[in-house]
Phi, psi and omega in degrees: 000129177276309190231156178247166182305133178096343179291147178250137180225179180064043181069025179086003183284331187236138176248127182291130178259316183193156172271127183268333181174167179219136179217191181296329181288317184167211182238152179234133183234149164268135182222171178236133175288118189295328181275319183272337181077007181270154180270153180211175177239135179244123179253120186241135177294138180293131179296336182291350179273350190294338181272357182283152187297323184266017188300316182299319179293322179299312181293320179300317179293321178303313181292317182297313181290327176299317179295320181291323177292321177295321177297319178300318181291326184280319186289304180218086183304130179266132185296345184243019175236130179300140183275125174262126187227003178202150178216122183212169177244139182237127179301138178274130185295328186262352181232093181304132179087350180262132181244143181263125177280130185230137177245134185245131179221167181298146170271122183261118178285144179131193179248156172286162176300323177301314182291323179298318179289321179297320184278323187248355184086183182302145185274152171303144184304316182298321179292314181297317181292325177301315179297318182294321177297321179295314180291322177298320177296322177296319181292331175301316178293320179298314182293328177298331180275005181078016180255155173232132182293311172081003180201052184278063183262167177301339178285341183247016173245111179269141176248111178293160175303334179278011179065040175244137181267141179227133180273126182236176168051066177297142178280062187299136178065016185295342182273359179222060177288157176307139190300326182267008183274110185267103175213159175287141175278113179075184179274120188301330183288341187234346186272150176287160186296326183291337174281317182290319188266327188245348181072022180292148185228080179235162183295338176295337175295317179293323179296314179299313185293321177293322175299319178293326177293321176294320176306311181295319184296322185265350180241342188061025179235143175279131181292162176305133183297138182296325178297320178293324178293321183283314188270327186245005179058030176288138183280154172273118178289126181294139181305323185294340176281340178266333182216104187294339182284350180292134179288155178296329179297311180291320178302313182293324179296319179296314181299321179295312181297328184262019174307139187299316182267136183305325182292341180268355179270169171304142183270357174207158178293325178301317181298319182290318183296334178292345180284349175259123178281160184304325181303338181275359177287345178087352179196165178293132181288140176284144175274109183250030182298150178212132176287345182248014180058036177276140183267116182258013185291324179291321175299316178303314181296315181299319179290322176301323182270004179057037173269079193296316181294315179298321179294324179295317178293321178294324176301316179299316181297316182289324178293321176295323178294315179302316183277353183068036185240028182301320182291320181288321178081013178205163181242136177259181184301317180298320178299317181291317181297328182262005182294127184302132181295329178300312181291320180298318180291323178300312180298314183296316181300320180296315180297315181295315183298307189278349173261002182056043175086003180279325186240166176133153178297322180294326177294315179295323180299316180298318179295315182298315182287332177294339178269002181094012184288143176227187178292336179280138183287131174227115187301318183293315179297320181293321177294318178298321178296315178301322177295317184293322184264006175079027178263354178235148179217127181054041175079006182236143175291135184277154170289149183306316183290351179266358176296158186278333181050044178223171183279007189290335185238120180296132179081006184296328182229157002290129178285349178305332179299322187272342189236347184250010183219159173282174182305310183299321181294318181297314181292325178297317181294316181288354179250005180298132181286338185272011175265000000 
C-alpha cells in the first residue's frame, strides 16, 4: 500500500478514499478530486517493479498509452470507454528520488458484468449482446489508435445503472512486463492461449476475450481455458449446450470469436459485430449519420441518460464542428443556411426521441410557427416564443445557466438556439424546411 485514506497526492489535487485492489501491475485507488468533488480512479505502477530489467521500457509504454487514452477522451469522448484525464508522478515516501507513475480516470458507478451475472444469474441474450455491441464499438476506436485493451473480461466491463456498458482498466504496457516478473498475462479464464503463453498483443486477443465474456454472460459458466484447449485438446463446450434458449446466431458468433487459433477468428471487431443482426440490440438503432463524419454517440449517450444540460453543450460542440466554426464559437446565418440537413435531422431525431417529444428543433419550429413566426424578425412574436418555451421569466430573457434543463416545458431545449447564435441565425434555424 502506498497511501492511506485521507492522504492527498498529485500536488494536492486528489484525496485517497480507498484502495480498490492490488495486482502484479500495481495498485488501484478510489480518490476524490479535491476541487471538483468528483470521484475518480488512480492506477499506480507497483514500486516492486523498479528493480526489474525492463522497468524503464515498461514505464515509457505506460506513459505513452496513458497519453493516447487521454487524447482519445479529449478529442471525441466515447460513451463506452472510461475517460482518462490525468497522468502524474508522485514521490515515494520510502524511496528517496523514486517517483510513482499514476494514471487518473473516471470512477464509473454501477456493477461489473461479473457481479451482475453473479447476483442475477445469466443475462437475457438481447441484454448481453447489447452490452457486447457497445464494448465492441468502443474497441473499434481503441484499435484504430493502435492500442489493445488486453483484458476485456467481465471484471473490466462496468454496467451503469442506466444499463450502459463501459470499458475500464486497460492493460496498459502489458506487452512489455519486466522479464523476471512472473505473472499470468491477462485473466486465464478469458484470455486466448497466445496471450497467456506468448504475451502476444494483437486485436484478435480482444476479440477472443470479448467473445468469452459474452459466453459467461449468457451461460453463467466460465469457458474451457484456452491453455487446456491448446495443450490438452480439451473441447470448448458450445454455449447452446449449456443454455438452450441461446440462439444459433449468438452461439455461432461466440464460437467464431473464441476460435483457438487467431487466424480462424474474425480479423477485426467490425467483422465480428456484423454477425449480430440488429434485432439483438434490444432496441431500434439510432440513425447517427453525418455528412461531415461527425460522431454523435456521446450526444446519444447524454440524451439517453437525460443529462439535458450536458447534452445541450454537446449539441453546440457538434454543430460548431459540422460548420467548422470551433474557433469562432458561434454560428451565423450563412452557417445555418448551409448546415447539412443530414446532420440537422440526426441531432433533432435524438432530442425528440429521448425527450419523448418534449425537446428538439422541430418541436421548437412548430411552436414558433404556431405563433406566426417566419424567417423575418418580429419582436412581439419572438418574445411570445421565449415565454412559451421557458426562455423568459417575468418579462425578461433568462441567463443560460438559469434554464430549468428539465422536461417540464415543451420546446425548452436545445437552448443552444437561444444563446449560441445571433437573431438571424436563430430565425433561420427555426425556419428550415427540412425539420
